C-alpha positions as CSV (number, residue, x, y, z in Angstrom):
1,M,-19.8,19.8,8.1
2,K,-17.5,17.5,5.7
3,R,-13.8,17.7,7.1
4,T,-10.7,17.9,4.3
5,Y,-7.8,15.7,5.4
6,I,-4.7,16.9,3.2
7,L,-2.0,14.6,2.4
8,G,1.8,14.4,2.1
9,A,2.7,15.8,-1.8
10,A,4.4,12.7,-2.5
11,T,1.8,10.5,-1.5
12,V,-0.9,12.1,-3.3
13,A,1.1,12.4,-6.2
14,A,2.1,8.8,-5.7
15,L,-2.0,8.0,-6.2
16,A,-2.5,10.4,-8.6
17,G,-0.3,9.0,-11.2
18,Q,-2.1,5.9,-10.8
19,A,-6.1,6.9,-10.7
20,A,-6.0,6.8,-14.7
21,N,-5.8,3.4,-14.3
22,A,-8.6,2.7,-11.6
23,E,-9.4,-1.1,-10.5
24,Q,-11.9,-2.0,-8.0
25,L,-10.3,-2.8,-4.3
26,T,-12.2,-5.0,-1.5
27,V,-11.1,-4.7,1.9
28,F,-12.8,-7.6,4.4
29,G,-12.1,-7.3,8.0
30,T,-14.1,-7.8,11.6
31,W,-15.0,-4.1,12.1
32,L,-18.9,-4.0,11.9
33,G,-20.9,-0.7,13.5
34,E,-19.1,2.2,14.3
35,E,-15.9,1.1,13.7
36,Q,-16.9,0.2,9.9
37,A,-18.0,3.5,9.7
38,T,-14.1,4.5,10.7
39,V,-12.4,2.4,8.2
40,E,-15.1,3.2,5.4
41,R,-14.1,6.7,6.0
42,I,-10.8,5.9,6.1
43,L,-10.8,4.3,2.3
44,A,-13.1,7.0,1.1
45,V,-10.1,9.4,1.3
46,F,-8.1,7.0,0.1
47,A,-10.4,6.3,-2.9
48,E,-11.1,9.7,-4.2
49,Q,-7.3,10.7,-4.2
50,S,-6.7,7.4,-6.2
51,G,-9.4,7.0,-7.9
52,H,-10.1,3.3,-7.1
53,D,-13.3,2.1,-6.7
54,V,-12.9,0.7,-3.1
55,S,-15.3,-0.9,-0.7
56,Y,-15.1,-2.6,2.7
57,V,-17.1,-5.8,4.2
58,G,-16.7,-6.8,8.0
59,S,-18.2,-10.4,9.6
60,D,-18.0,-11.6,12.9
61,S,-17.1,-14.7,11.1
62,F,-14.4,-13.5,9.3
63,E,-11.6,-16.4,9.8
64,Q,-13.9,-18.9,9.0
65,Q,-15.0,-16.9,5.8
66,I,-11.1,-15.8,4.3
67,V,-9.9,-19.7,4.6
68,V,-13.1,-20.1,2.5
69,D,-12.7,-16.8,0.0
70,A,-9.1,-17.8,-0.7
71,E,-9.8,-21.4,-1.0
72,A,-12.3,-20.3,-3.6
73,G,-10.2,-18.3,-5.1
74,S,-12.3,-15.9,-4.3
75,A,-11.1,-13.9,-1.7
76,P,-10.8,-10.1,-0.7
77,N,-7.8,-7.8,-2.3
78,I,-6.9,-6.8,1.0
79,A,-7.7,-9.3,4.3
80,V,-7.5,-7.5,8.1
81,F,-6.1,-10.5,10.2
82,P,-6.9,-9.7,13.8
83,Q,-4.5,-12.4,14.7
84,P,-0.9,-13.1,12.1
85,G,-1.7,-16.7,13.5
86,L,-4.1,-17.3,10.8
87,A,-2.1,-14.4,8.1
88,S,0.9,-17.1,9.0
89,D,-0.7,-20.1,8.0
90,M,-2.5,-18.2,4.8
91,A,0.9,-17.2,3.6
92,A,2.7,-20.4,3.7
93,R,-0.4,-22.3,1.8
94,G,0.4,-19.8,-0.8
95,F,-2.7,-17.4,-0.1
96,L,-1.1,-14.3,0.6
97,T,1.3,-12.0,-1.6
98,P,4.5,-10.1,-0.2
99,L,4.9,-6.5,0.5
100,R,6.4,-4.3,-2.1
101,D,10.7,-4.5,-0.8
102,G,11.0,-1.1,0.9
103,T,8.0,-1.6,3.3
104,A,10.4,-3.4,5.8
105,D,12.8,-0.6,6.4
106,W,9.8,1.5,6.3
107,I,8.1,0.0,9.0
108,R,12.2,-0.5,10.9
109,E,12.3,3.9,10.7
110,N,8.6,5.1,11.2
111,Y,7.4,2.4,13.6
112,A,8.4,2.1,17.5
113,A,9.9,-0.6,18.1
114,G,9.9,-1.7,14.6
115,Q,11.9,-4.8,13.9
116,S,9.2,-6.3,15.8
117,W,6.7,-5.2,13.3
118,V,8.8,-6.9,11.2
119,D,8.9,-9.7,13.3
120,L,5.3,-10.1,13.4
121,A,4.6,-9.9,9.7
122,T,7.3,-11.8,8.6
123,Y,6.2,-15.4,7.2
124,A,7.5,-19.1,5.4
125,G,5.7,-18.9,2.3
126,P,4.4,-22.1,0.4
127,D,8.8,-22.0,-0.9
128,G,9.6,-22.0,2.5
129,E,11.3,-18.6,2.0
130,E,10.4,-15.5,4.6
131,D,8.7,-12.5,3.4
132,L,6.7,-9.6,4.5
133,Y,3.6,-10.4,4.4
134,G,1.3,-7.6,6.0
135,M,1.4,-4.2,7.9
136,F,0.0,-3.2,11.3
137,F,-2.5,-0.8,11.6
138,R,-4.7,-0.1,14.5
139,V,-3.2,-1.5,18.1
140,D,-4.1,-2.4,21.3
141,V,-2.1,-2.2,24.4
142,K,-2.2,-5.0,27.1
143,S,0.7,-3.6,29.4
144,L,-1.1,-1.3,31.8
145,V,-2.3,-1.0,35.4
146,W,-5.5,0.7,36.8
147,Y,-5.1,2.5,39.5
148,V,-7.9,5.3,41.6
149,P,-5.5,8.2,41.5
150,E,-6.9,9.5,44.6
151,N,-6.9,6.3,46.6
152,F,-2.7,7.0,45.5
153,E,-2.4,10.6,46.9
154,D,-4.1,10.0,50.5
155,F,-1.3,7.2,50.6
156,G,1.5,9.3,49.1
157,Y,1.8,6.8,46.9
158,E,4.0,7.4,43.6
159,I,3.7,5.5,40.2
160,P,6.6,2.4,40.3
161,E,8.7,3.1,37.3
162,T,9.9,-0.5,37.7
163,M,9.4,-4.0,39.1
164,E,11.4,-3.8,41.8
165,E,8.8,-0.6,42.8
166,L,5.8,-2.3,42.0
167,K,6.6,-5.3,44.2
168,A,7.8,-2.8,46.8
169,L,4.4,-0.6,46.4
170,T,2.2,-3.9,46.7
171,D,4.1,-4.9,50.1
172,Q,4.4,-1.5,51.6
173,M,0.3,-1.5,51.0
174,V,-0.5,-4.5,52.6
175,A,2.1,-2.8,55.5
176,D,-0.5,0.0,55.2
177,G,-3.4,-2.6,55.7
178,E,-4.5,-2.5,52.6
179,T,-5.7,-5.1,49.9
180,P,-2.8,-3.9,46.5
181,W,-4.8,-6.0,43.7
182,C,-7.8,-7.4,42.1
183,I,-7.5,-10.7,39.7
184,G,-10.0,-11.9,38.3
185,L,-9.7,-15.2,36.0
186,G,-13.4,-15.9,35.6
187,S,-14.8,-15.7,31.9
188,G,-17.5,-18.8,31.4
189,A,-16.4,-20.7,29.0
190,A,-12.7,-18.7,28.7
191,T,-12.1,-18.7,32.6
192,G,-8.2,-18.2,32.7
193,W,-7.7,-16.1,29.6
194,P,-6.8,-13.2,31.9
195,A,-3.8,-15.1,33.5
196,T,-2.1,-15.7,30.3
197,D,-1.8,-11.9,29.8
198,W,-0.1,-12.1,32.9
199,V,2.5,-14.9,32.3
200,E,3.0,-13.2,28.5
201,D,4.0,-9.7,29.9
202,M,6.5,-11.4,32.4
203,M,7.9,-13.6,30.4
204,L,9.1,-10.5,28.0
205,R,10.1,-8.5,31.5
206,T,12.2,-11.6,31.9
207,Q,13.7,-13.3,29.1
208,P,14.6,-11.6,25.7
209,P,12.1,-11.5,22.7
210,A,13.6,-14.9,21.1
211,V,12.7,-17.0,24.4
212,Y,9.2,-15.1,24.1
213,D,8.9,-16.0,20.5
214,E,10.6,-19.4,21.2
215,W,7.7,-20.7,23.7
216,V,5.0,-19.5,21.0
217,S,6.2,-21.4,18.4
218,N,7.0,-24.1,21.1
219,E,10.5,-24.4,20.2
220,R,11.1,-24.1,23.4
221,P,8.8,-26.5,25.4
222,F,6.1,-24.5,27.4
223,N,7.4,-26.5,30.7
224,D,11.0,-25.4,29.8
225,P,12.7,-23.1,33.1
226,A,11.6,-20.0,31.8
227,I,8.1,-20.8,31.1
228,I,7.8,-22.0,34.5
229,N,9.8,-18.8,35.9
230,A,7.3,-16.6,34.3
231,I,4.3,-18.3,35.9
232,E,5.4,-18.2,38.9
233,E,6.2,-14.7,38.6
234,F,2.5,-14.5,38.0
235,G,1.8,-16.4,41.1
236,Y,3.7,-14.0,43.3
237,F,1.1,-11.6,42.9
238,A,-1.4,-13.5,42.6
239,R,-1.8,-16.6,44.7
240,N,-0.3,-14.5,48.0
241,D,-3.9,-14.0,50.3
242,D,-2.6,-10.9,51.6
243,Y,-2.1,-9.5,47.8
244,V,-5.4,-10.6,46.1
245,A,-8.7,-9.2,47.4
246,G,-10.9,-12.1,48.4
247,G,-7.5,-14.0,48.7
248,A,-5.7,-15.8,46.8
249,G,-8.4,-18.7,46.8
250,A,-11.3,-15.8,45.2
251,V,-9.0,-15.3,42.1
252,A,-10.1,-18.2,39.5
253,T,-13.7,-17.9,40.5
254,T,-14.0,-13.9,40.2
255,D,-15.4,-12.8,36.7
256,F,-13.0,-10.1,35.6
257,R,-15.2,-7.8,34.4
258,D,-16.5,-7.8,38.0
259,S,-12.4,-8.1,39.1
260,P,-11.7,-3.9,38.4
261,K,-14.8,-3.2,40.6
262,G,-13.2,-3.1,43.7
263,L,-11.1,0.3,43.0
264,F,-13.9,2.1,43.0
265,D,-15.5,0.6,46.4
266,T,-15.6,2.5,49.5
267,P,-14.0,1.6,51.5
268,A,-11.2,0.2,48.9
269,Q,-10.9,-3.5,48.5
270,C,-8.2,-3.1,46.3
271,L,-5.7,-0.3,44.8
272,M,-4.3,-2.1,41.2
273,H,-5.7,-3.7,38.6
274,K,-3.9,-5.5,35.6
275,Q,-6.0,-5.0,32.3
276,A,-5.4,-3.8,29.1
277,S,-6.6,-0.9,27.0
278,F,-10.6,-2.6,27.0
279,I,-11.1,-2.8,30.7
280,P,-13.0,0.7,31.4
281,A,-15.8,-0.8,30.0
282,F,-16.5,-2.5,32.9
283,F,-16.0,1.0,35.1
284,P,-19.1,2.2,36.7
285,E,-21.3,4.4,34.8
286,G,-19.3,7.7,34.4
287,T,-16.3,6.6,35.1
288,E,-13.4,10.0,34.0
289,I,-10.3,7.9,32.7
290,G,-7.4,10.9,34.1
291,L,-9.9,11.7,37.2
292,D,-11.5,8.8,38.5
293,A,-9.0,6.2,37.1
294,D,-5.8,6.2,35.4
295,F,-3.6,4.3,34.2
296,F,0.2,3.8,34.3
297,Y,2.7,1.3,32.3
298,F,3.9,-2.3,33.7
299,P,6.5,-1.8,34.7
300,A,10.3,-3.8,33.4
301,Y,12.8,-5.2,36.1
302,E,15.7,-2.8,36.3
303,G,18.0,-6.2,36.9
304,Q,17.1,-7.4,33.3
305,D,17.9,-4.4,31.7
306,L,15.5,-5.8,28.5
307,G,14.2,-2.1,27.8
308,A,10.5,-1.4,28.2
309,P,8.4,-4.6,26.5
310,V,4.9,-3.8,25.8
311,L,2.1,-6.9,25.2
312,G,-0.4,-5.9,22.3
313,A,-2.2,-6.7,19.8
314,G,-3.7,-5.4,16.5
315,T,-5.0,-6.0,13.2
316,L,-2.3,-7.1,10.3
317,W,-3.2,-5.9,7.0
318,A,-2.5,-8.2,4.1
319,I,-3.1,-8.5,0.5
320,T,-4.9,-11.6,-0.7
321,N,-6.3,-10.8,-4.1
322,E,-3.0,-8.9,-4.9
323,N,-3.8,-5.9,-7.8
324,E,-1.8,-2.3,-8.2
325,A,-4.6,-0.6,-6.2
326,A,-4.2,-3.4,-3.4
327,H,-0.3,-2.1,-2.7
328,E,-1.0,1.3,-3.2
329,L,-3.5,1.1,-0.6
330,I,-0.5,-0.8,1.9
331,E,1.0,2.6,1.3
332,F,-2.0,5.3,1.7
333,I,-1.7,3.1,5.8
334,Q,1.8,4.1,5.7
335,S,0.8,7.6,6.1
336,P,0.1,9.7,9.2
337,V,-3.4,11.0,7.9
338,A,-4.9,7.5,7.5
339,H,-3.9,6.7,11.2
340,E,-4.8,10.6,12.2
341,M,-8.6,9.6,10.8
342,W,-9.2,6.6,13.2
343,M,-6.8,8.5,16.4
344,E,-9.9,11.3,16.4
345,A,-12.6,8.8,16.1
346,G,-11.3,7.4,19.2
347,G,-10.0,3.2,19.7
348,F,-7.5,3.6,18.0
349,L,-3.2,3.3,18.9
350,T,-0.5,3.4,16.8
351,P,3.5,2.7,16.9
352,H,3.5,6.0,13.9
353,K,6.2,7.8,14.9
354,G,4.9,10.4,12.4
355,V,1.6,11.3,13.9
356,D,0.2,14.5,15.3
357,T,-1.1,13.1,18.5
358,S,-2.6,15.9,19.6
359,K,-5.4,14.6,16.9
360,F,-5.9,11.9,20.0
361,S,-9.7,11.8,20.7
362,S,-8.6,11.9,24.5
363,D,-5.6,12.6,26.6
364,A,-6.7,9.2,28.2
365,A,-5.4,7.7,24.3
366,R,-2.4,9.9,24.0
367,K,-0.9,8.7,27.5
368,M,-1.7,5.0,26.6
369,N,0.2,5.6,22.6
370,D,2.7,7.0,24.5
371,I,3.5,3.6,26.3
372,L,3.1,2.0,23.0
373,L,5.7,4.6,21.3
374,G,7.9,4.1,24.4
375,A,8.5,0.4,23.9
376,T,11.5,-0.8,22.8
377,T,9.4,-4.7,21.8
378,F,6.1,-5.1,20.9
379,R,4.8,-8.5,21.7
380,F,1.9,-9.8,20.0
381,D,-0.3,-11.5,22.6
382,G,1.0,-15.2,23.1
383,S,-2.4,-17.4,23.7
384,D,-3.6,-16.1,20.4
385,L,-0.4,-17.1,18.6
386,M,-0.2,-20.9,20.1
387,P,-2.7,-23.3,18.8
388,G,-6.3,-23.0,19.7
389,G,-6.3,-26.4,21.6
390,V,-3.6,-24.9,24.2
391,G,-3.8,-20.7,23.7
392,A,-7.4,-21.4,24.2
393,G,-7.5,-24.1,26.2
394,S,-5.1,-26.2,28.1
395,F,-3.5,-23.0,29.1
396,W,-6.4,-21.5,30.4
397,T,-7.3,-24.8,32.1
398,G,-4.2,-24.7,33.4
399,M,-3.5,-21.7,34.8
400,V,-6.4,-22.0,36.9
401,D,-5.0,-24.9,38.1
402,Y,-2.0,-23.2,39.0
403,T,-3.9,-20.0,40.8
404,G,-5.6,-23.0,43.1
405,G,-2.3,-24.0,44.2
406,A,-0.9,-26.7,41.8
407,D,2.8,-26.8,41.2
408,A,4.1,-24.5,38.0
409,E,6.1,-27.4,36.8
410,A,3.6,-29.7,36.8
411,V,0.9,-27.2,35.1
412,A,3.5,-26.7,32.3
413,T,4.7,-30.1,31.4
414,S,0.3,-30.9,31.3
415,I,-0.3,-27.8,29.1
416,Q,3.3,-28.9,26.5
417,E,2.1,-32.5,26.6
418,S,-1.5,-31.1,25.6
419,W,1.0,-29.2,23.0
420,D,2.8,-32.6,22.0
421,A,-0.8,-34.7,21.1
422,L,-1.9,-31.7,18.9
423,K,0.8,-32.2,17.0
């Protein structure tokens, strides 16, 4: 059955007014398969309302191809960046068009932690002047702790609401003869990356957002005391033999895909696992989220008074070949219907405060999105914003060294030296 989606009167009027001036519009992104089909359904609604001829192209080599196309003068009208760092680089080279006046105000007013989303998409252009160059549409959340409700019920554990409570719960589990955490950093050539998420989350829970930003841009060196402290906050959990399944020595060698399986063993090998929203893909087949497994927000320190920060990722829609249709599409993805269509399809979270959350495909997605809507600060995965040699190199290997017993300051200094070598 064909579904009819209703747009707001203002959106319809704005789009219909342009229908007589139909243009070709190409959108380029990373989505393939089912995700591509979902994007195409959303774009079809925009095409029907606006009269523009809209097409989507997906590629698993987006990051390389968009640069090649831009340099050749054949960029698509809209590019969907999986990492804002690449968008920032292209803005500096003059390959992106600033979004229209008023867009930043709209994001501030309509997105939870709105200023965070403006900051993440504001870059210096070729003249050095800063502008808003993109809008985030589709977000992932990393600040999650997974657990088995039955295990918590058996011991009478309550969901911790602060980091202080989470640490107390960790100690209580040990006192009860249980192992609190499953942690695994193994990921083939990418071994170490799960620890970077821990450190990033700890940065947001121990330092103001501005310090996080200075860290990922290297305005603040990697061996600054604030970063060393965040590494040691990770070590509080990962380097304690009593806290981790298999002991601290198993952390670096346990594959991250296998690490949550201890939650489901009988008896359980661990009671908690910190990982992003994708990890249920590696749970035992048939695991029902909300029943067999569930999650809670990785809490902030009550004593730090830093609000409710959320770490995650997302896709940034930016104009790489300007025409009127491109600006209209950016306006369209501000409408709740664009978000709700993907919410119904699944695999989509949004900071848009105006959506109908009953449209989510599952209770788990709705609950996860509530964490996003409750965020006071959102920050992108820091390692993805760093140069590849650091964020996908020395940061990973440094965390493996640290979990193996190396000194946090020595590791941080080594990472900073690798960053200096890239400059």
